[in-house]
N, C-alpha and C positions, 0 to 999 in steps of 0.2 A: 697315364691315367686317362688321357683324352681318347685314346684308341679303345679302351675298354668301354667307355660310355658310348662311343659310336657303334661298337659291335653289339652291345646290349640293346641299344635303340633299334638297330637294324633287325635283330632277332625278335624283338617284341613286335615290330611292325609286320614282319613276315608271318609270325605266329598269329597275329590278329587277322591278317588277310586270309590265312589258311583256314582258321576257324570260321571266319565269315563265309568262305566258300563252302565249307562243310554244312553250315547251318542253312544257308539260303538255297542250296541245291541248284545253283546256276550251272555248275559244271557237274557232270556225272561223278558219282562218288568214287568210282574206280579210278578216274583220272586225278581226283583231288587227293587221294591217299598217296599218289606218287610225287606230289609237289615237294615234300621234304627230301626225297631222293634226288630230284632234279636240282634242288637248292644245294645239296652237298656236292653233287658232281660239278655244278657251275662254280661253287666256291673253290673246289680243288683246281679247276681249270684256271680260275683267276689267280690263285696262288702260284701255279706253275708259270703263268704269264709274267707275273711280277718278278719271280726269280730269274726268268730269262731276260727280262728287260734290265734287271739289276746287273746281271753278268755282262750284258752287251755294253752297258754304260759304266763298267767298273772303272773307278778313277785311278789314274796312275799318279804317284807322288814322287817325282825324282828327288826332291829335297829330302824327304823322309828316307828314301832308299840310301842316299849318301850318308845321312846321320846313322842309319842302322849299320852300314858298312864300317863306319868309324867306331861305333860301339863294339862291333864284333872284333875289330883289330885291337882295341883297348883290352877287351876281355881275354883275347889270346895272349897278349903281352903280359897281362897280370898273371894268368895261369902259368905261363912259361917261367916267369920270375918265381912263382911259388913251387916250381919243380914238377908241374903236372904236364904230361905230354898231351898236346891237343891235336896231333897229327900234322900232316904236311900243310904248308902255307901256300 
């Protein structure tokens, strides 16, 4: 919920800034109409950057990996007892 409020606040601020630029004519109108395009492109670049940083800092959890291997072994054992072939071990 917190992220939604932040995003909506940011969008309202950017929209107010954009409308202010349109009304005051400080920036030529041809440039002002491109601001939403620049915003969308920069938002996409930011998203790609955050995905890249998340992939670079991907946490490894050796304890969880061990528990997952135990669960897989238990599931194979249970299925084998039930008469279901699970392939090679």
